[in-house]
C-alpha positions, 0 to 999 in steps of 0.5 A: 781902088782909086779914091780920086780920079781927075780927067781933063780938068781945066779951070779958067778965071775969065781969060786966065787959064789957071789949071790946064788939062790935069789928069790924076788918079790917087789910089785909096789910102795914099798921101799925095802932095801937090807942090809947086811955086806960088801961082802954079795952080795947086790950091785952085786944083784942091779947091776944085776937088773940094767943090769950092771952085767950079770946074770949067772943063773935065770931071772929078770922081771921088770913090768912083762917083762923078762929083763934078757938079756936086756940092762940097757937103755931098763929096765925102771930103773933109778939109783943113784950111791954112787959116784954121777957120775956127769959130772964135766964140765956140770952145774947142769941143764945139769947134770940133763937133760943129760939122757933126751937129750940122749933120744931126749926129746923136750927142753920144756919137758926137761926144765919142768922136770928139774925144777920140780925135782930141786924144789922138791929137793930144788936145784932150785937156784943151776941150773947154778952151776958146781959140784965143786961148790956144797957141798956133799949133794947138789951133791947127790941131783943133782944125785937123780934129774937126776934119778927122771926126768926119771919117770922110773918104778924102782929106784935103789940106790947103797949106795947113802949116804955113802960118806956124814957125819952123819948130812947130811946122816940124812937129806938126809934120810928124803929127800929120804923118802919124795921123795918116798912118793911124787913119789909113785914109786918102789925103791930098796935101797942098804946100809950096815947101819942097821939104814938106812935100819930100817928108810927107808924101807917098807921091808928089805931084809937082805943078808949074803954070797949071800943068803937072811937070812930074809925078812920082815918089819923092825919091823918083823926083829927087834922083830922076828929075824929068827936066831942069825945073824939077831938078832945081825945085826939089832938094836943099841945098839946090842942085848945082848946074854947070854948063859943059860940052858933051863929047861921048861920055865926057863932060868938058867944063869951061875951065877944062875940067873933064868929068866922065859920065856913067853909062853910054850917051847917044848925044851929038858930038860936042853937044852943049849941055847942062850938068846937074850935080846934087850937093849931097853927091859930092864928098871929100876924096879918099885915097881911091877913086871909085868906079863911076866917080870923079876927083877934082881939086878945088879952092874953098870960097865959102863955108856954112856950118849947119850942125852935123853937116857943112855946106862948102862953096867953090868954083867949078866950070865957071860956076859957084858949086855947093857941096854938102860935107861932114862938118869936120871935113872943112873948117874955113875958106881959102884952103884947097881940097880934093872932092869926089863927085858921084857921076853915076848920079849926075844928070845931063840936061839939054839947054834948048828943051830943058829936058834930062837926056 
């Protein structure tokens, strides 16, 4: 069963076309993340689902009910905003309870729901405090608590962690993931942070210029990107892109390096391509070359330790390429190393269409 179905959705602001024909179906209980660069239409799409923006064309269904023109309060949704939207002169209890009081719930039910939500989010001792007496992470928990007491069909999150520092974002990601597992509700989450998208999502919807570029599980988009944009957007460090000439199953780089690709290729003879290799698919060479792998000697230009791993930059095919290695593999620049590239996981992109071939 689908909790959300969007068909042919367009949104215009005057002559500006913000959302361009979105079709999307979200199964019940799924955590779907809308991700993309600034201005791609992800927040506009979320606000249209919520009824905070009017639909220009198309339909929105929630729980098999057409809500395209329904008011936000009639859509069975709960929303968490980027700026928390807490009432400054209400304490935590009253902020969480506000929506329930507006819907005239009994006091006993309100008390039960607020305390259950507070216990779930670890803010039980804070119920008598005002928002100004809370940290950013605590305020965000209050905003989430106000949403979950609603027991709505659909939970919508509009970049809820963007105002928090790095450590708090990490902590809150864990909390939101745990909350989804405990509640089992359908959640739609907007972010521009691809790491956030990868760690939270059951499915990612990657948007660009108001259109869906690719939709699938985080691993699908990471391992099997549909085009250059998807390949470059997801992954940290970013995927390496090296111009090459494809001759049968061999990619020939500008410096003469030949890399044999896995599987058969039906491209044109001597076809110009872009070879995509993720830093995580490059390792220090061993004594043997595994099937589907290639070994190349390179000179280290830059070393960036990140803890248990180290990012190493070196020239390959006229480009600066990054590999993510074990921290003990390379200690300083200037040395020559032999790297092993997993060619079975490399991708080949047509530079004209920017599609993976």
